[in-house]
C-alpha positions as CSV (number, residue, x, y, z in Angstrom):
1,X,-11.3,-25.9,12.3
2,X,-9.4,-23.6,9.9
3,X,-6.1,-23.4,10.7
4,X,-5.7,-20.1,13.1
5,X,-2.4,-18.6,13.1
6,X,-1.2,-17.1,16.1
7,X,2.3,-15.1,16.9
8,X,3.5,-14.9,20.5
9,X,4.7,-11.7,21.5
10,X,6.3,-12.3,25.2
11,X,9.5,-11.8,26.8
12,X,9.4,-14.2,29.5
13,X,10.7,-17.4,28.2
14,X,8.8,-19.8,30.6
15,X,5.5,-17.4,29.7
16,X,5.8,-17.9,26.1
17,X,6.6,-21.5,26.2
18,X,3.6,-22.3,28.0
19,X,1.7,-20.0,26.0
20,X,2.9,-21.9,23.4
21,X,2.1,-25.2,24.7
22,X,-1.2,-24.5,25.2
23,X,-2.0,-23.0,21.9
24,X,-1.3,-26.2,20.7
25,X,-3.3,-28.1,22.8
26,X,-6.3,-25.6,21.5
27,X,-5.7,-26.7,18.4
28,X,-3.8,-23.1,16.9
29,X,-0.4,-22.9,14.9
30,X,2.0,-20.5,16.6
31,X,3.6,-19.2,13.7
32,X,6.5,-17.8,16.2
33,X,6.8,-16.6,19.3
34,X,9.4,-12.8,19.7
35,X,10.3,-11.2,22.7
36,X,10.6,-7.4,21.2
37,X,8.6,-5.1,19.0
38,X,10.9,-4.9,16.2
39,X,10.9,-8.9,15.6
40,X,7.1,-9.0,15.9
41,X,6.7,-6.3,12.9
42,X,9.3,-8.1,10.8
43,X,7.5,-11.8,11.8
44,X,4.2,-10.1,11.2
45,X,4.6,-9.0,7.7
46,X,6.5,-12.0,6.7
47,X,4.1,-14.5,7.9
48,X,0.8,-12.8,8.2
49,X,-0.4,-14.1,11.5
50,X,-4.4,-14.2,12.4
51,X,-4.0,-13.0,15.9
52,X,-0.7,-11.3,17.8
53,X,-1.0,-12.1,21.3
54,X,0.9,-9.4,22.5
55,X,2.2,-8.9,26.4
56,X,2.6,-5.0,27.1
57,X,5.6,-4.8,28.9
58,X,8.5,-6.5,26.3
59,X,11.9,-6.0,25.5
60,X,13.6,-2.8,23.3
61,X,12.9,0.5,23.0
62,X,8.9,-0.5,21.9
63,X,6.3,-1.7,24.3
64,X,3.7,-4.0,23.8
65,X,1.1,-1.1,23.2
66,X,3.8,1.2,20.8
67,X,4.2,-2.1,18.7
68,X,0.7,-2.9,18.7
69,X,-0.3,0.6,17.1
70,X,2.4,0.1,14.6
71,X,1.3,-3.7,13.9
72,X,-2.2,-2.3,13.2
73,X,-1.5,0.6,11.0
74,X,0.8,-1.7,9.3
75,X,-0.8,-4.8,8.6
76,X,-4.3,-4.6,9.9
77,X,-3.7,-7.6,12.1
78,X,-6.0,-7.9,15.1
79,X,-4.0,-8.0,18.5
80,X,-5.0,-9.2,22.1
81,X,-3.1,-7.7,25.2
82,X,-1.6,-10.1,27.6
83,X,-0.8,-8.4,31.0
84,X,0.0,-9.0,34.7
85,X,-0.8,-5.3,35.2
86,X,-4.3,-4.4,35.6
87,X,-4.3,-0.6,36.6
88,X,-6.1,2.0,35.3
89,X,-3.5,3.6,33.7
90,X,-2.2,0.1,31.3
91,X,-5.8,0.2,30.9
92,X,-6.7,3.2,29.5
93,X,-3.4,3.2,27.2
94,X,-4.4,-0.2,26.4
95,X,-8.1,0.5,24.8
96,X,-6.9,3.8,23.2
97,X,-5.4,1.4,20.6
98,X,-8.7,-0.4,19.9
99,X,-7.2,-3.6,20.9
100,X,-9.2,-7.2,19.9
101,X,-8.9,-8.4,23.7
102,X,-7.3,-7.9,27.0
103,X,-6.5,-11.0,29.2
104,X,-4.7,-10.4,32.8
105,X,-1.9,-12.9,33.6
106,X,-2.2,-16.1,34.5
107,X,-4.4,-16.5,31.4
108,X,-7.2,-18.8,31.7
109,X,-7.5,-21.5,28.9
110,X,-11.1,-21.3,28.1
111,X,-10.8,-17.2,28.6
112,X,-7.6,-16.9,25.9
113,X,-9.7,-19.3,23.2
114,X,-12.6,-17.6,23.4
115,X,-10.8,-14.1,23.0
116,X,-8.9,-15.7,19.6
117,X,-11.9,-17.1,18.6
118,X,-14.0,-13.7,19.0
119,X,-11.2,-11.1,17.6
120,X,-10.4,-13.3,14.2
121,X,-14.5,-13.4,14.3
122,X,-15.0,-9.6,14.2
123,X,-11.8,-9.1,12.3
124,X,-13.3,-11.1,9.2
125,X,-16.7,-9.7,9.8
126,X,-15.7,-6.2,9.6
127,X,-13.4,-6.8,6.6
128,X,-16.4,-8.3,4.8
129,X,-18.8,-5.2,5.9
130,X,-16.2,-2.6,4.9
131,X,-17.1,-1.0,1.5
132,X,-15.3,-0.8,-1.6
133,X,-15.1,2.4,-3.0
134,X,-15.4,2.3,-6.9
135,X,-12.3,4.6,-8.1
136,X,-13.6,8.3,-9.0
137,X,-11.8,9.9,-12.0
138,X,-9.4,12.5,-11.3
139,X,-9.3,11.1,-7.7
140,X,-6.2,12.5,-6.2
141,X,-3.7,9.7,-5.5
142,X,-1.0,9.0,-3.2
143,X,1.9,6.7,-4.5
144,X,-0.9,4.0,-5.4
145,X,-2.8,4.2,-2.4
146,X,-6.1,6.1,-2.4
147,X,-5.9,9.6,-1.1
148,X,-8.7,8.7,1.9
149,X,-6.1,5.4,2.9
150,X,-3.2,7.7,2.8
151,X,-4.7,10.2,4.7
152,X,-5.6,7.9,7.4
153,X,-2.1,6.2,6.9
154,X,-0.4,9.5,7.6
155,X,-2.3,10.3,10.7
156,X,-1.1,7.0,12.0
157,X,2.7,7.7,10.6
158,X,2.8,11.1,12.3
159,X,1.8,9.2,15.7
160,X,5.2,7.7,15.9
161,X,8.6,9.3,16.7
162,X,11.0,7.5,14.9
163,X,11.5,8.7,10.9
164,X,9.2,6.4,8.8
165,X,8.7,6.2,5.7
166,X,6.9,3.6,2.7
167,X,8.6,3.0,-1.0
168,X,7.0,1.5,-3.9
169,X,9.0,-0.5,-6.1
170,X,10.3,2.7,-8.3
171,X,11.6,3.9,-4.4
172,X,9.0,6.4,-4.4
173,X,7.7,7.5,-1.4
174,X,4.1,6.8,-1.0
175,X,3.6,7.9,2.6
176,X,6.2,9.7,5.2
177,X,6.0,10.9,8.9
178,X,6.4,14.2,10.7
179,X,9.9,12.3,12.0
180,X,11.2,11.7,8.5
181,X,10.5,15.2,7.2
182,X,12.3,16.9,9.9
183,X,15.5,14.5,9.7
184,X,15.5,15.2,5.6
185,X,15.7,18.9,7.2
186,X,18.3,18.2,9.3
187,X,20.2,16.8,6.1
188,X,19.9,20.4,4.3
189,X,16.8,19.2,2.4
190,X,13.7,21.8,2.8
191,X,10.9,19.8,1.2
192,X,9.8,16.4,0.8
193,X,6.7,15.6,-1.3
194,X,4.9,12.4,-2.3
195,X,6.1,10.4,-5.1
196,X,9.4,12.4,-4.6
197,X,12.4,9.2,-5.4
198,X,14.2,8.3,-2.0
199,X,17.6,9.2,-3.4
200,X,16.9,12.5,-4.3
201,X,16.4,13.2,0.1
202,X,18.6,10.9,1.2
203,X,21.7,9.2,-0.4
204,X,21.8,5.6,-0.7
205,X,25.0,5.4,1.4
206,X,22.0,6.0,4.6
207,X,18.8,4.8,3.8
208,X,20.6,2.0,1.4
209,X,21.5,1.3,-2.2
210,X,18.5,0.2,-4.6
211,X,19.6,-3.4,-5.1
212,X,18.7,-3.8,-0.8
213,X,15.3,-2.8,-1.7
214,X,14.8,-5.0,-4.8
215,X,16.3,-8.4,-2.7
216,X,13.3,-7.0,0.4
217,X,10.7,-7.3,-2.7
218,X,12.1,-9.9,-4.3
219,X,12.8,-12.6,-1.4
220,X,9.8,-10.8,1.2
221,X,12.4,-10.7,3.8
222,X,13.0,-8.2,6.0
223,X,16.5,-6.3,6.1
224,X,18.3,-4.3,8.4
225,X,21.6,-2.4,8.7
226,X,23.4,0.2,11.0
227,X,24.9,3.4,10.3
228,X,26.4,6.6,11.4
229,X,24.6,9.6,10.2
230,X,26.7,13.1,10.0
231,X,23.8,15.7,10.6
232,X,24.2,19.5,10.7
233,X,24.0,19.2,14.5
234,X,25.6,16.0,15.6
235,X,26.7,13.0,14.6
236,X,24.2,10.2,15.2
237,X,23.9,6.3,15.6
238,X,20.9,4.8,13.5
239,X,19.5,1.5,12.6
240,X,17.4,0.8,9.5
241,X,14.8,-1.9,9.1
242,X,12.8,-2.1,5.7
243,X,10.1,-4.5,6.6
244,X,7.9,-5.8,3.4
245,X,3.9,-5.2,3.2
246,X,1.9,-7.9,1.3
247,X,-0.4,-8.0,-1.0
248,X,-1.2,-11.7,-1.3
249,X,2.1,-13.6,-1.4
250,X,3.7,-10.2,-3.2
251,X,5.1,-7.7,-1.6
252,X,3.7,-4.1,-2.1
253,X,5.5,-1.7,-0.4
254,X,8.3,-1.3,2.1
255,X,8.0,0.4,5.0
256,X,11.3,1.8,6.3
257,X,12.0,2.7,10.1
258,X,14.7,5.1,11.1
259,X,15.8,4.0,14.9
260,X,18.4,6.9,16.9
261,X,20.2,4.2,18.7
262,X,22.7,7.2,20.0
263,X,21.8,6.1,23.4
264,X,22.4,2.9,23.0
265,X,25.4,3.1,21.8
266,X,26.7,5.6,24.0
267,X,25.6,3.3,27.0
268,X,27.7,0.7,25.0
269,X,31.1,2.7,25.1
270,X,30.7,3.7,28.5
271,X,30.1,0.1,29.8
272,X,33.2,-1.1,27.8
273,X,35.5,2.4,29.2
274,X,33.7,1.2,33.1
275,X,34.7,-2.5,32.5
276,X,38.4,-1.3,31.0
277,X,39.1,0.9,34.3
278,X,37.9,-1.5,36.9
279,X,39.9,-4.1,35.7
280,X,42.9,-2.1,35.7
281,X,41.7,-1.2,39.4
282,X,41.3,-5.2,40.2
283,X,44.8,-5.5,39.0
284,X,46.1,-2.9,41.3
285,X,44.2,-4.5,44.2
286,X,46.0,-7.6,43.3
287,X,49.4,-6.4,42.7
288,X,48.8,-4.9,46.5
289,X,48.0,-8.0,47.8
290,X,51.2,-9.4,47.0
291,X,53.2,-6.7,48.1
292,X,51.5,-7.0,51.5
293,X,52.1,-10.6,51.3
294,X,55.8,-9.8,50.3
295,X,56.3,-7.6,53.3
296,X,55.9,-11.1,55.5
297,X,59.3,-12.3,54.6
298,X,61.6,-9.4,55.7
299,X,59.2,-8.5,58.6
300,X,59.7,-12.0,59.9
301,X,63.6,-12.0,60.1
302,X,64.3,-8.8,61.6
303,X,62.0,-10.3,64.4
304,X,63.7,-13.5,64.5
305,X,67.3,-11.7,64.5
306,X,66.0,-9.0,67.1
307,X,64.8,-11.7,69.7
308,X,67.8,-14.2,68.8
309,X,70.5,-12.4,71.4
310,X,70.9,-8.7,72.7
311,X,74.8,-9.7,71.9
312,X,74.0,-10.3,68.1
313,X,72.8,-7.1,67.5
314,X,76.1,-5.4,67.9
315,X,77.6,-7.6,64.9
316,X,78.3,-6.0,62.2
317,X,76.9,-8.6,59.7
318,X,73.4,-8.5,62.0
319,X,73.0,-5.0,61.7
320,X,73.9,-5.3,58.0
321,X,71.0,-8.0,57.5
322,X,68.4,-6.2,59.2
323,X,69.4,-2.8,57.6
324,X,69.0,-5.1,54.0
325,X,65.9,-6.5,55.4
326,X,64.5,-3.1,56.3
327,X,65.6,-1.3,52.9
328,X,63.4,-4.6,51.2
329,X,60.5,-3.2,53.3
330,X,60.9,0.4,52.3
331,X,61.0,-0.7,48.5
332,X,57.8,-2.7,48.9
333,X,56.0,0.4,50.9
334,X,57.3,2.4,48.0
335,X,55.2,0.0,45.8
336,X,52.2,0.0,47.2
337,X,52.1,3.5,47.3
338,X,52.8,4.0,43.8
339,X,49.9,1.1,43.1
340,X,47.4,2.9,45.5
341,X,48.4,6.4,43.6
342,X,47.7,4.8,40.1
343,X,44.4,3.2,41.8
344,X,43.2,6.6,43.0
345,X,43.6,8.1,39.5
346,X,41.7,5.5,37.6
347,X,38.6,5.4,39.9
348,X,36.3,6.7,37.4
349,X,34.6,9.8,38.5
350,X,31.2,10.0,38.8
351,X,28.6,13.0,37.7
352,X,24.6,13.1,37.7
353,X,25.3,12.7,33.9
354,X,27.3,10.0,33.7
355,X,25.1,8.1,36.5
């Protein structure tokens, strides 16, 4: 059997390992196993598998269905869904992406084999049957892509929530989506056109220097960067993924995806604040416990002196001792009161917006 290269996208480690062993036993080569959509896109572009096994519920912002949509639009690779959920709504969403197969966990070995073979066969057959249209003189071009292909790609890109743009080796726009146009408008650029140089729209400090793109073209490896973007409306945190697309062994274009990770960053900051607050509260409780323990000694001494002998209470030195222990207790009570006030002041307020 000709080598069949499979990429696994599965966030349950044990399931991924079992799949990997099953696939090896069936004679397939597992090129990688990842647990999130972003890594799936990167690995697919770099490793060019023959088929992708995609769990629908995976880690990260993108679920398996959205990841499959991106893989199909970027690399035209067959995707077989793996899911423990066979409800009608999940099935409907999955079918809308025209998958090559749909398997319900736990996966039957024979069903897995037949689905993979059928997916690869149908994909190759479709490729052979696709007509190769001759270039027509004067046909409109978009950054080196035929207008019909660009129109199809545009439709897919506009369905994505994240800003996405594709550039050639000269850093000129081949395709971009509506979300990217909106981001450019937020930065004060009113018009965005195909074949426009990327740095005419966004500074290199945001989307990356030319050298970074040349590195991706040269190495064929993806590149990620994190930045804070100050727009006319607000400051946002973004992650920029530069993903190469291939024509044979050569990088043809770079697909750049801009992820708004403001919510994730805000959640991290809130988590750190809450962690600090509760650490202070824990320290206050420990101090209160210590002070409570310190109270036992003077209380014990007072009880011992009071029970020793009635006549002793008339003696000045005994009264002085009791007075001293009482003062110690008052001081400890004051410390406890101070700690409780500090604790109450550090309890994080909870509102519907923060929970």
